[in-house]
C-alpha positions as CSV (number, residue, x, y, z in Angstrom):
1,X,111.3,-186.1,-69.5
2,X,114.2,-186.0,-67.0
3,X,113.5,-185.8,-63.3
4,X,115.9,-185.1,-60.4
5,X,115.4,-185.6,-56.7
6,X,117.6,-183.5,-54.4
7,X,117.9,-184.9,-50.9
8,X,117.0,-188.4,-51.9
9,X,118.4,-190.0,-48.7
10,X,116.0,-188.3,-46.4
11,X,112.5,-189.4,-45.4
12,X,110.8,-187.2,-48.0
13,X,113.4,-188.0,-50.6
14,X,112.6,-191.7,-50.2
15,X,108.9,-191.0,-50.3
16,X,109.5,-189.2,-53.6
17,X,110.8,-192.5,-55.1
18,X,107.8,-194.4,-53.7
19,X,105.2,-191.9,-55.0
20,X,106.8,-191.6,-58.4
21,X,106.6,-195.4,-58.7
22,X,103.0,-195.7,-57.3
23,X,101.6,-193.1,-59.6
24,X,103.6,-194.3,-62.6
25,X,104.9,-190.8,-63.1
26,X,106.0,-190.3,-66.8
27,X,109.7,-189.8,-67.2
28,X,112.6,-191.2,-69.1
29,X,115.6,-190.4,-66.9
30,X,116.1,-190.1,-63.1
31,X,119.0,-188.3,-61.5
32,X,119.5,-188.5,-57.7
33,X,121.4,-185.8,-55.7
34,X,122.6,-185.7,-52.1
35,X,125.2,-184.3,-49.8
36,X,128.8,-185.4,-49.8
37,X,127.9,-188.0,-47.2
38,X,125.2,-189.5,-49.5
39,X,127.1,-189.2,-52.7
40,X,128.1,-192.6,-54.1
41,X,125.3,-194.5,-52.4
42,X,122.8,-196.2,-54.7
43,X,119.0,-196.8,-54.8
44,X,117.0,-199.2,-56.9
45,X,114.0,-197.8,-58.8
46,X,111.9,-199.8,-61.2
47,X,114.6,-202.5,-61.3
48,X,117.4,-200.1,-62.2
49,X,120.2,-198.9,-59.8
50,X,120.9,-195.2,-59.5
51,X,124.0,-193.7,-57.9
52,X,123.6,-190.5,-55.9
53,X,125.6,-187.6,-57.2
54,X,126.9,-184.9,-54.9
55,X,125.0,-181.6,-55.2
56,X,127.5,-179.0,-56.6
57,X,127.5,-175.7,-58.3
58,X,128.0,-177.0,-61.8
59,X,125.9,-177.9,-64.9
60,X,124.5,-181.2,-63.6
61,X,121.0,-179.8,-64.0
62,X,121.3,-179.2,-67.7
63,X,118.7,-181.3,-69.4
64,X,116.6,-181.8,-66.3
65,X,113.0,-180.8,-66.6
66,X,111.7,-181.2,-63.0
67,X,113.7,-181.1,-59.8
68,X,112.1,-182.2,-56.6
69,X,114.1,-180.7,-53.7
70,X,113.9,-181.7,-50.1
71,X,117.3,-181.1,-48.6
72,X,116.5,-178.2,-46.2
73,X,116.0,-174.5,-46.6
74,X,119.6,-173.5,-46.6
75,X,120.5,-175.9,-49.4
76,X,117.5,-174.8,-51.4
77,X,118.5,-171.1,-51.1
78,X,122.1,-171.9,-52.0
79,X,121.4,-174.1,-55.0
80,X,118.2,-172.5,-56.4
81,X,120.1,-170.7,-59.2
82,X,122.2,-173.7,-60.0
83,X,119.1,-175.9,-60.3
84,X,117.0,-173.6,-62.4
85,X,119.5,-171.9,-64.6
86,X,119.1,-174.3,-67.5
87,X,115.3,-174.3,-67.3
88,X,114.4,-176.9,-64.7
89,X,111.3,-176.4,-62.7
90,X,112.3,-176.6,-59.0
91,X,109.5,-177.8,-56.8
92,X,110.8,-177.1,-53.3
93,X,109.7,-178.8,-50.1
94,X,111.5,-176.4,-47.7
95,X,110.1,-173.3,-46.2
96,X,112.7,-171.1,-47.9
97,X,110.6,-169.6,-50.7
98,X,107.0,-170.1,-49.5
99,X,106.2,-166.5,-48.7
100,X,108.2,-164.9,-51.5
101,X,105.9,-162.9,-53.7
102,X,107.5,-164.2,-56.9
103,X,107.2,-167.9,-55.9
104,X,103.9,-169.6,-56.1
105,X,102.8,-171.7,-53.1
106,X,100.7,-174.5,-54.4
107,X,98.3,-177.2,-53.3
108,X,96.9,-178.7,-56.6
109,X,93.3,-179.3,-55.2
110,X,93.1,-175.6,-54.2
111,X,95.2,-173.4,-56.5
112,X,96.9,-175.4,-59.2
113,X,96.9,-172.6,-61.7
114,X,99.2,-170.5,-59.5
115,X,102.0,-173.0,-60.6
116,X,101.9,-171.6,-64.1
117,X,103.3,-168.2,-63.0
118,X,106.8,-168.9,-61.6
119,X,109.2,-166.1,-62.6
120,X,112.1,-167.7,-60.8
121,X,111.4,-171.2,-62.0
122,X,110.5,-172.2,-58.4
123,X,107.3,-173.6,-57.0
124,X,107.0,-173.9,-53.2
125,X,105.4,-176.9,-51.5
126,X,103.5,-175.6,-48.4
127,X,104.0,-176.8,-44.9
128,X,102.5,-180.2,-44.2
129,X,99.9,-179.0,-41.7
130,X,98.8,-176.3,-44.1
131,X,98.4,-178.6,-47.0
132,X,96.1,-180.9,-45.1
133,X,94.0,-178.1,-43.7
134,X,93.5,-176.1,-47.0
135,X,92.4,-179.2,-48.9
136,X,89.6,-179.5,-46.4
137,X,89.0,-175.7,-46.2
138,X,88.6,-175.5,-50.0
139,X,85.5,-177.7,-49.9
140,X,83.8,-175.4,-47.4
141,X,85.1,-172.2,-49.1
142,X,83.2,-173.3,-52.2
143,X,80.0,-173.2,-50.3
144,X,80.5,-170.0,-48.2
145,X,83.5,-167.8,-47.6
146,X,85.5,-168.7,-44.5
147,X,86.2,-165.8,-42.3
148,X,88.0,-167.4,-39.4
149,X,89.8,-170.7,-38.5
150,X,90.9,-172.1,-35.2
151,X,93.0,-175.2,-35.5
152,X,94.8,-177.5,-33.2
153,X,97.2,-180.0,-34.7
154,X,98.4,-183.4,-33.4
155,X,101.6,-183.9,-35.3
156,X,103.5,-187.2,-35.7
157,X,107.2,-187.7,-35.2
158,X,107.4,-188.1,-39.0
159,X,107.2,-184.3,-39.2
160,X,110.7,-184.0,-37.8
161,X,112.2,-186.6,-40.2
162,X,113.3,-190.2,-40.3
163,X,115.7,-189.8,-37.3
164,X,112.8,-188.5,-35.2
165,X,110.6,-191.5,-36.0
166,X,113.5,-193.8,-35.1
167,X,114.0,-191.8,-31.8
168,X,110.4,-192.3,-30.8
169,X,110.6,-196.0,-31.3
170,X,113.9,-196.1,-29.4
171,X,112.5,-194.2,-26.5
172,X,109.7,-196.7,-26.0
173,X,112.3,-199.5,-26.1
174,X,114.6,-197.8,-23.6
175,X,111.8,-197.0,-21.2
176,X,110.6,-200.6,-21.3
177,X,114.1,-201.6,-20.2
178,X,114.2,-199.0,-17.5
179,X,116.8,-197.0,-19.3
180,X,117.0,-193.2,-19.7
181,X,115.4,-192.3,-23.1
182,X,117.5,-190.7,-25.8
183,X,116.3,-187.1,-26.3
184,X,117.9,-185.4,-29.4
185,X,115.2,-184.5,-32.0
186,X,112.7,-183.0,-29.6
187,X,112.8,-180.7,-26.6
188,X,111.5,-183.4,-24.3
189,X,110.8,-187.1,-24.3
190,X,108.0,-187.7,-26.8
191,X,107.1,-191.3,-25.8
192,X,104.1,-191.3,-23.4
193,X,104.0,-187.5,-23.8
194,X,102.7,-184.6,-25.9
195,X,104.8,-181.5,-26.5
196,X,102.9,-178.2,-27.1
197,X,105.7,-176.9,-29.3
198,X,106.5,-177.5,-33.0
199,X,109.3,-175.3,-34.3
200,X,110.7,-172.3,-32.4
201,X,108.6,-169.6,-30.7
202,X,108.2,-166.1,-32.2
203,X,107.8,-162.8,-30.5
204,X,103.9,-163.1,-30.5
205,X,104.0,-166.3,-28.5
206,X,103.1,-168.5,-31.5
207,X,105.6,-170.9,-33.0
208,X,106.9,-170.6,-36.5
209,X,104.8,-173.7,-37.4
210,X,101.7,-172.0,-36.2
211,X,102.5,-168.8,-38.1
212,X,103.1,-170.8,-41.2
213,X,99.5,-172.0,-41.0
214,X,98.3,-168.4,-40.8
215,X,100.4,-166.9,-43.6
216,X,100.5,-169.8,-46.0
217,X,96.7,-170.4,-45.9
218,X,96.1,-166.8,-46.9
219,X,98.5,-167.0,-49.8
220,X,97.2,-170.3,-51.1
221,X,93.6,-169.4,-50.8
222,X,94.0,-165.8,-52.0
223,X,91.9,-164.9,-49.0
224,X,91.6,-162.6,-46.0
225,X,91.0,-165.7,-43.9
226,X,92.3,-165.5,-40.3
227,X,93.9,-168.6,-38.8
228,X,94.8,-169.2,-35.2
229,X,96.7,-172.4,-34.6
230,X,98.2,-174.4,-31.8
231,X,100.6,-177.1,-33.0
232,X,101.3,-180.1,-30.8
233,X,103.8,-183.0,-31.2
234,X,102.2,-186.4,-30.3
235,X,103.8,-189.8,-29.9
236,X,102.5,-191.1,-33.3
237,X,105.0,-192.4,-35.9
238,X,103.3,-191.1,-39.1
239,X,100.3,-189.0,-40.2
240,X,99.2,-185.7,-38.7
241,X,95.7,-185.0,-37.2
242,X,94.0,-181.7,-36.9
243,X,90.8,-180.5,-35.3
244,X,89.5,-177.4,-37.2
245,X,86.8,-174.9,-36.3
246,X,85.7,-172.6,-39.1
247,X,83.4,-169.5,-39.1
248,X,81.7,-168.9,-42.5
249,X,79.8,-166.0,-43.8
250,X,76.5,-167.9,-43.6
251,X,75.4,-171.0,-41.6
252,X,76.3,-174.3,-43.3
253,X,74.3,-177.4,-42.4
254,X,76.0,-180.7,-41.6
255,X,74.4,-182.2,-44.7
256,X,75.8,-179.4,-46.9
257,X,79.3,-179.9,-45.4
258,X,79.2,-183.7,-45.8
259,X,78.2,-183.3,-49.4
260,X,80.9,-180.8,-50.0
261,X,83.6,-183.0,-48.5
262,X,82.3,-186.1,-50.2
263,X,82.6,-184.5,-53.6
264,X,85.8,-182.6,-53.0
265,X,89.0,-183.6,-54.8
266,X,91.6,-185.3,-52.6
267,X,89.3,-186.0,-49.7
268,X,87.8,-189.1,-48.2
269,X,84.8,-188.6,-46.0
270,X,84.9,-191.0,-43.1
271,X,82.2,-189.8,-40.7
272,X,80.0,-192.4,-39.0
273,X,80.4,-191.7,-35.3
274,X,77.5,-194.0,-34.4
275,X,79.6,-196.9,-35.5
276,X,82.9,-195.4,-34.2
277,X,84.0,-194.9,-37.8
278,X,86.4,-192.0,-38.0
279,X,89.9,-191.4,-39.3
280,X,92.9,-192.1,-37.2
281,X,96.7,-191.9,-38.0
282,X,97.2,-195.6,-37.4
283,X,95.1,-196.4,-40.4
284,X,95.9,-193.3,-42.6
285,X,99.7,-193.7,-42.7
286,X,100.9,-194.3,-46.3
287,X,97.5,-193.2,-47.8
288,X,97.2,-190.4,-50.3
289,X,93.9,-188.5,-49.4
290,X,93.0,-186.2,-46.6
291,X,90.4,-187.9,-44.4
292,X,87.6,-185.9,-42.9
293,X,85.6,-187.0,-39.9
294,X,83.5,-185.8,-36.9
295,X,81.7,-183.0,-38.7
296,X,79.6,-181.0,-36.2
297,X,78.0,-177.6,-35.8
298,X,80.0,-175.4,-33.5
299,X,77.9,-175.0,-30.3
300,X,79.2,-171.4,-29.8
301,X,78.6,-169.9,-33.2
302,X,75.7,-170.3,-35.6
303,X,78.0,-169.8,-38.5
304,X,80.6,-172.2,-37.1
305,X,81.5,-175.7,-38.2
306,X,83.9,-178.2,-36.6
307,X,85.7,-181.2,-38.2
308,X,88.6,-183.6,-37.8
309,X,91.2,-184.4,-40.5
310,X,94.0,-186.9,-40.7
311,X,96.6,-187.1,-43.5
312,X,100.0,-188.7,-44.0
313,X,102.5,-185.9,-43.4
314,X,105.3,-187.5,-45.5
315,X,103.0,-188.4,-48.4
316,X,100.3,-185.8,-49.0
317,X,102.0,-183.3,-46.7
318,X,105.2,-183.4,-48.7
319,X,106.2,-185.8,-51.6
320,X,102.7,-186.4,-53.1
321,X,101.7,-182.8,-53.2
322,X,105.0,-181.9,-55.0
323,X,104.4,-184.8,-57.5
324,X,100.8,-183.7,-58.1
325,X,102.1,-180.2,-58.9
326,X,104.4,-181.7,-61.5
327,X,101.6,-183.9,-62.9
328,X,99.4,-180.8,-63.3
329,X,102.2,-179.0,-65.2
330,X,102.6,-181.9,-67.5
331,X,98.9,-182.2,-68.1
332,X,98.6,-178.6,-69.2
333,X,101.8,-178.7,-71.2
334,X,103.7,-176.2,-69.0
335,X,107.1,-177.8,-68.6
336,X,109.7,-175.6,-70.3
């Protein structure tokens, strides 16, 4: 088994290395790819040093079984044929192929089997906010079909990459010194602030991030579910939070919901409000599961349920989900 990571120098690329190691992912060879700027740099993995190769249109992917790609949508589109032409399975973390009808969009806890039908050799990793939400929605969908979802996200700086995380830290340092904060990765200062915009606005007034949650959820869940999202950037380093309201076909009791979440794959139920026990990004960063808290009946709708989720955007929202897809393919003997 030979594995490649494309975009290894980025935040998600580095997380790929950590996740592969933590989960003792079974492979014999590892090949690292990056841009011309990253080429020649080296990373140590399991005691061995690996030099980054420049991503080029050549036969470097011959013999590679799985390629985890996280170098941006433009790079994924440009190099998809190069990566897959010798039979490698490309598990792509960008938004480039997510809504293509001939590319499966997969969250293993929800629709792992979709990964088996990949005409182009590509499997798309969903948006981080969608991954977190659908893992939780699946538990409820198993009880009663979900008709509608309203969701508000509280997205950490990590969603915009390593430089965004560094910028948030730098802003706090600059403001402490009375200096003007550096503002490059976000539209406004994020420190001591929240920004009600993640990605660019579309013609309907929703951002691309919000529309991803609508469209991707329907594709992953093979459902007519309606999703209305508001995505907000908050001054948190790592791990996204979401508050979700669902309307189901029949009323679901709190006890039913708790049982469903407690038994669901990939979920940790942390819901003891009397003792102030609920999930927070400060404590969820670097953890694998989606944490579910504050489960309540919706006061405005007898078929409504409200809950709070927190999950590490770089881990489950990106690298871990992709690695879990690969683990599933290996388990069922579906690599090449």
